[in-house]
C-alpha positions as CSV (number, residue, x, y, z in Angstrom):
1,M,-19.5,-2.6,-2.9
2,S,-20.0,-5.7,-0.9
3,I,-17.2,-7.7,0.5
4,D,-17.5,-11.4,1.4
5,K,-15.2,-14.1,2.6
6,D,-14.5,-15.3,-0.9
7,K,-13.3,-11.8,-2.0
8,I,-11.1,-11.5,1.0
9,K,-9.5,-14.9,0.2
10,H,-9.1,-14.0,-3.5
11,V,-7.5,-10.6,-2.8
12,S,-5.2,-12.1,-0.1
13,K,-4.1,-14.8,-2.6
14,L,-3.4,-12.1,-5.3
15,A,-1.5,-10.0,-2.8
16,R,0.3,-13.1,-1.4
17,I,-0.8,-12.3,2.1
18,S,-1.7,-15.0,4.5
19,V,-4.9,-14.4,6.3
20,D,-5.9,-16.4,9.4
21,E,-9.2,-18.1,8.9
22,K,-10.3,-16.9,12.3
23,K,-9.8,-13.3,11.3
24,I,-11.6,-13.3,8.0
25,D,-15.0,-12.4,9.6
26,D,-13.5,-9.4,11.3
27,L,-11.6,-8.4,8.2
28,T,-14.8,-8.7,6.2
29,K,-16.7,-6.4,8.6
30,D,-13.8,-3.9,8.7
31,L,-13.4,-3.7,4.9
32,S,-17.2,-3.4,4.4
33,S,-17.4,-0.4,6.8
34,I,-14.4,1.2,5.0
35,F,-16.1,0.8,1.6
36,K,-19.4,2.2,3.0
37,F,-17.5,5.3,4.2
38,I,-15.9,5.7,0.8
39,E,-19.3,5.4,-0.8
40,Q,-20.5,8.2,1.5
41,L,-17.5,10.4,0.4
42,N,-18.3,9.8,-3.3
43,E,-21.8,11.2,-2.7
44,L,-20.4,14.6,-1.6
45,N,-20.9,17.5,-4.0
46,T,-17.5,19.0,-4.5
47,D,-18.4,21.0,-7.6
48,K,-17.7,24.4,-5.9
49,V,-14.6,23.3,-4.1
50,E,-11.3,24.4,-5.7
51,P,-8.7,21.6,-6.2
52,L,-6.1,21.7,-3.5
53,S,-2.5,20.6,-4.3
54,S,-1.1,21.8,-1.0
55,I,-2.3,23.3,2.2
56,L,0.6,25.7,2.2
57,N,0.7,28.9,0.2
58,E,4.4,28.9,0.0
59,P,6.5,26.4,-1.9
60,L,8.6,24.0,0.2
61,R,12.3,24.5,0.2
62,S,14.2,21.7,-1.5
63,R,17.4,20.4,-0.2
64,K,20.4,20.0,-2.5
65,D,20.7,16.5,-3.9
66,E,23.8,14.7,-3.0
67,I,24.7,11.4,-4.5
68,N,25.9,8.7,-2.1
69,D,25.6,5.0,-1.6
70,G,23.5,5.3,1.6
71,K,26.2,3.2,3.4
72,I,23.5,0.7,4.4
73,R,23.5,-1.7,1.5
74,D,24.6,-4.6,3.7
75,K,22.1,-3.8,6.3
76,I,19.3,-3.8,3.7
77,L,20.4,-7.0,2.2
78,E,20.3,-8.7,5.6
79,N,16.5,-8.4,5.4
80,S,16.3,-10.5,2.3
81,P,15.6,-14.2,2.7
82,K,17.5,-14.8,-0.6
83,K,20.3,-12.8,-2.0
84,N,23.0,-13.3,-4.7
85,E,26.1,-11.2,-3.9
86,E,24.7,-7.6,-3.9
87,F,21.2,-8.3,-5.3
88,F,17.9,-9.5,-4.0
89,V,16.6,-12.9,-5.4
90,V,12.9,-12.9,-6.0
91,P,10.5,-15.5,-7.5
92,K,10.0,-15.4,-11.2
93,V,6.6,-13.8,-11.9
94,I,6.5,-13.6,-15.7
95,E,6.9,-16.6,-17.9
């Protein structure tokens, strides 16, 4: 898969991420090398390799679920640029 400047700009626009024009060349090179590596991984023959769901043979111990409010609601809401009482305000994305 080839990555060019236009694709970088398109994806950054879709993801609503601002990308500095000066860094687009470096980002293009980095993403191209990542995709080349992924293509190499896709070429590996894994037919005789058993699927692995965990590296541990024993199941992990689960903790008991306890319901609480987290006691950090106000701290979390401080990170929001817009809020309405106890809720985040986000831009409308569906018409």
